[in-house]
N, C-alpha and C positions, 0 to 999 in steps of 0.2 A: 737746635741749629737747623736753619733752612737747608733743604737738599742742595741748592746751588752752592752754598758755602762748603758743604761736605765735599762735593765734587771738585770745587776749586782747590780746596786744601789737599786732596789726594793728588791732583794734577801737579800742584806746586811741589809736593814732597817727592814725587816720582821724577819730575823733569827739572826741578829747580827754577822753572819759569816763574817770573814775577817776584822772586825772593832776592833780597840783597845779598851780596857777598859779605864775608866777615870783614873785609877791608871797608866796604861801604858802611857797615854798622859801626865799626870802630871810628870812622871819620865823622859819623853823625852824632856820636855821644859827646856831651859836654858835662863836666863835673859841675854839679849845682848843690847848693846848701839846701837841705830839706827844711820846709816850713811845717812845724808840728802844731796840731790843734787837738785839744781834748774836749769832749762833750759829755755831760752827765745825763743820766736818764731823765727824759722830760715828761714822763708819765704816759706817753703814747709810744714813743720810739725808745727801746731799751738800749741806749748807748752804753758803751763800756769805757769808763774813765781811765782804765789802764792801757787800753789799746788806742793809739792816736790815729787821727787822719793826718796823712803826710802828703804834702803837695810839693812837687818839684816843678818849678817854673822854667821852661825852656831847656830841658836836658837833651832834647833832640833837635838837631838842625838838619834841614834837608840836605842830603849828600848826593849831589848829581841827579841822575835819572831815576833813582830808587823811589818807589811808592812810599810815602810817609807811613801809611798804615802797615805796610810790610816791614818797615824798619822797626816799628813798635813790636810787631809780632816776633821778629827775630831777637830783639833785645829781651823781651819777656821770656822767650824760650831759653835764651842763654842763662837767665836767672832762675830757671826751673819752674816758671809759671807756664804750665801747659794748657792746652785746650782753648786757645785764643779764637776769637771770632770778631767780626766787624758788624756794627749796627749803630743805631742812634742812642740817645739818652732818654730814659723814661721821663714823662712829664708828671709823675705822681710820686709821692713819698713811699718808700719801701725800705726794708732792711734785710740784712743777711745775718742770721744768728749763728751759723755754723761754718762760715767760710771767710777767707781773706779775699779781698777784691782789689784788682788793679785796673785802672782806667787810663788809657792814653788818648789824647785828643789829636787825631791825625790831620784833620782839616776843619776849618771854620772856628766857631767859638760858641760858648753857651754860658749862661749864668745858672749855676746849679746850687741848690740848697743841701747842705750836709748837716746831720745832727738833729733833724726834726725842727719843730717850731722854735726852740730855744737855741738852735744851731747858728750857722753862718752861711751866707750866700757867697760863692766864689765865682768870679768871671774866669773861665778856663778858655784858653786859646790853643790853636794848633801848636803842637810841640810840648804841651804840658803833660805831666804824669801825676795821677792822684792815686794813692794807695790807702786802703782802709782795712783794718783787721778786725773781724768778728764783731762789727758794729753796724751802724746805720749809714745810709746815704739816700739821696734822691737821684742817684745816677744808675745807669744800667750796669748789670753785672758782667761787663765786657772787659776784655783785656786790651782791646784795641777798638777804637771807634772813629767814625767819621761824623762830624756834625755839620749839617748843611748851612 
């Protein structure tokens, strides 16, 4: 994590500056049906057919003046997903063999390939959440991200 993000995180935790209130987080959350996708091993990327890619489209709405990325971070923390940071999405295929990954799109949009060459491309927009367990993705291992 870049030094500026570490300092920002410490200031936010100490002062509460830039972090949404619980009320703002509650107001921003919308119940959405999960879209579940499974990918098998494609010979290059070792997908796990038992652990799906889950996409929630539009589970976050902007709630007042709160920063959308800060809303994602607060929501992820509430669900026990710690160590969030903000960054872009990788433009190359990679995978995570030992972790679960959560990606929230705070701003902008991107078309991202999940599951390797035999996978599927998804157009992700601001407010979407994508969760992947112990498998592959072409997205950054971030818990909150801004896409230009």
